[in-house]
C-alpha positions in Angstrom: -26.2 -6.6 15.4 -29.3 -8.2 13.7 -28.4 -5.7 10.8 -24.8 -6.9 10.3 -26.4 -10.7 10.5 -28.6 -9.7 8.0 -25.9 -8.2 5.6 -24.1 -11.6 6.2 -26.8 -14.1 5.7 -27.1 -11.9 2.3 -23.6 -12.2 1.4 -23.6 -15.7 1.8 -26.5 -15.9 0.0 -24.7 -14.4 -3.2 -22.2 -17.2 -2.3 -25.0 -20.2 -2.9 -26.6 -18.8 -6.5 -26.6 -21.7 -9.2 -23.7 -20.9 -11.7 -21.8 -19.1 -9.6 -20.4 -21.6 -7.2 -18.1 -23.3 -9.9 -16.1 -20.2 -11.2 -16.3 -17.6 -8.6 -13.8 -16.2 -6.0 -14.2 -14.8 -2.3 -11.5 -12.8 -0.9 -10.9 -10.2 1.6 -9.7 -6.5 1.7 -8.6 -3.4 3.5 -8.4 0.0 2.8 -8.2 3.7 3.2 -11.6 5.9 3.3 -12.1 9.9 2.9 -15.4 11.0 3.3 -17.2 14.1 3.7 -21.0 15.3 3.6 -22.7 17.7 1.3 -25.6 20.1 1.4 -27.7 22.9 2.7 -28.7 23.7 6.6 -30.7 26.9 7.0 -29.9 27.8 3.4 -26.2 27.8 4.0 -23.9 25.3 2.0 -22.4 22.8 4.4 -18.6 23.3 3.4 -16.1 20.8 6.0 -13.2 19.1 5.9 -12.7 15.4 4.7 -12.6 12.9 7.5 -10.1 10.0 7.1 -11.2 6.3 8.0 -10.5 3.0 7.6 -12.5 0.0 5.6 -12.4 -3.8 5.3 -14.4 -6.8 4.5 -15.2 -9.5 2.0 -16.1 -9.7 -1.7 -17.4 -11.9 -4.3 -16.4 -12.3 -7.7 -18.7 -14.5 -9.7 -18.5 -14.8 -13.9 -21.6 -14.4 -15.3 -21.8 -17.5 -18.1 -18.9 -16.8 -20.6 -19.4 -12.9 -20.6 -16.6 -10.3 -19.6 -19.2 -8.8 -16.9 -19.5 -10.6 -13.3 -21.2 -10.1 -10.3 -19.0 -8.8 -7.7 -20.5 -7.4 -4.5 -18.8 -6.1 -1.2 -20.1 -6.5 2.4 -18.1 -3.9 4.2 -17.1 -1.9 7.4 -17.0 1.7 6.7 -16.3 4.7 8.3 -17.9 8.0 7.3 -19.3 11.4 8.2 -17.2 15.0 8.6 -15.2 17.5 10.1 -16.9 20.4 11.2 -14.9 24.0 11.3 -16.5 27.3 12.2 -15.6 30.4 13.0 -15.9 29.3 17.1 -13.6 26.0 16.2 -10.8 27.5 15.0 -10.9 30.4 17.6 -10.6 28.0 20.3 -8.1 25.4 18.8 -11.4 22.8 19.0 -11.8 20.3 16.3 -15.1 18.3 15.5 -15.9 15.4 13.7 -19.2 13.5 13.1 -17.9 9.7 13.2 -20.5 7.6 11.4 -19.8 3.7 11.2 -21.9 1.7 8.6 -22.1 -1.9 7.7 -22.4 -1.7 3.9 -23.6 -3.9 1.3 -22.4 -3.0 -2.3 -24.1 -4.9 -5.4 -21.8 -4.4 -7.6 -21.6 -5.4 -11.6 -18.0 -5.3 -13.4 -16.9 -5.6 -16.6 -13.5 -6.9 -17.1 -10.6 -6.8 -19.4 -8.5 -10.3 -20.6 -4.6 -10.6 -19.9 -2.0 -12.6 -19.6 -1.0 -11.5 -16.0 -4.3 -10.2 -14.9 -7.5 -7.9 -15.4 -8.3 -4.5 -15.1 -12.3 -4.2 -14.1 -14.5 -1.2 -14.3 -18.4 -1.1 -13.1 -20.9 -0.4 -10.0 -24.0 -0.8 -8.4 -26.9 -0.1 -5.6 -25.4 0.6 -2.2 -27.3 0.2 1.0 -25.6 1.1 4.6 -26.8 0.1 8.0 -25.7 2.3 11.0 -23.8 0.9 13.5 -22.7 2.6 16.8 -21.5 6.2 15.7 -20.2 9.2 17.9 -19.7 12.9 17.6 -15.8 13.9 18.9 -14.6 17.2 20.3 -11.4 17.4 20.5 -8.4 20.2 22.0 -4.9 20.1 23.0 -5.7 19.1 26.4 -9.5 17.3 26.4 -11.1 14.5 24.2 -15.2 14.4 24.2 -17.1 12.2 22.5 -20.9 11.6 22.7 -23.4 8.9 20.7 -25.3 9.7 18.1 -29.0 9.1 17.8 -30.0 7.3 14.7 -33.9 8.1 13.5 -36.6 10.2 12.1 -37.5 11.6 15.5 -37.1 15.2 16.9 -34.5 14.3 19.3 -32.3 12.1 16.4 -29.0 13.0 15.4 -29.0 11.4 11.9 -31.1 8.9 9.8 -30.3 5.7 10.2 -30.1 3.5 6.8 -28.6 5.1 4.0 -28.8 4.0 0.3 -26.8 5.4 -2.7 -24.6 4.2 -5.3 -21.3 2.9 -6.0 -18.7 3.0 -8.8 -15.6 1.5 -8.6 -12.5 0.5 -10.9 -9.0 -1.6 -10.2 -7.1 -4.4 -11.4 -6.4 -8.1 -10.9 -3.6 -10.3 -10.6 -3.5 -13.7 -11.7 -2.2 -14.9 -8.4 -5.0 -13.3 -6.3 -4.1 -10.3 -5.0 -5.9 -6.8 -6.3 -6.4 -3.4 -5.6 -9.6 -1.1 -6.2 -10.7 2.8 -6.1 -14.1 3.1 -5.1 -16.5 6.4 -4.9 -19.8 6.0 -3.1 -22.7 8.8 -3.4 -25.3 8.5 -0.8 -29.1 9.8 -2.4 -30.8 9.4 1.0 -30.9 13.0 3.2 -30.1 11.9 6.3 -31.2 15.2 8.0 -33.8 13.6 10.5 -37.2 16.0 10.5 -37.6 18.2 7.3 -40.6 20.4 8.8 -41.2 22.2 5.5 -37.6 23.5 5.3 -35.1 22.5 2.9 -32.2 21.2 4.8 -30.3 18.1 3.4 -27.0 16.6 3.5 -25.8 13.4 1.9 -22.8 11.0 2.4 -19.9 10.9 -0.4 -17.1 8.7 0.8 -14.1 7.6 -1.7 -11.5 4.8 -0.9 -8.8 2.9 -2.0 -8.6 -0.9 -1.1 -5.9 -3.7 -1.1 -7.0 -7.4 -1.0 -6.9 -11.1 -2.0 -9.3 -13.3 -4.0 -9.1 -17.0 -3.5 -11.3 -19.5 -5.4 -14.9 -20.6 -4.1 -14.5 -24.0 -2.8 
């Protein structure tokens, strides 16, 4: 809860930056995500299936002076993770997935075109994600079990907590306030809790489609 409150405070602070409040817009969105995790475990490449999910959040669009560039941070609830498949799961008709949940802040800077009915935009920026309660799920045709994941860097941890990386996005805004966007977030941090001199590494990758609405910030 403290992590979420910190992100909310950071987002509200963005609204109060001098020069932004007069022309800025705030909005909300929801959408679909498709996530996976890539890397190597015990020398073998991780080859799993993507995990679908949902996202929703808040967005600020604040023009920087008279330039076509604007500061456009987002605060999102994001589902990430992966579907794990191996010979044992396939043979037993078992489906397992790692369901990671994050509160994610993306500090995007975007370039905007100028159109009569709306504008295209493209940009990106750094991303930081704070872990929320997450689970590992196993499911057969008859039974579904869920196990809470432990975040941390200790030997008994499943995944490192805070994740960070880079976010890229593009989309279109209509004059009336509606917008759609496509984004891709690449995790930079190795999420394997304990290294012990090995080369084990695994990182989050996630793309999403968002639909939302912007209103003038008063």
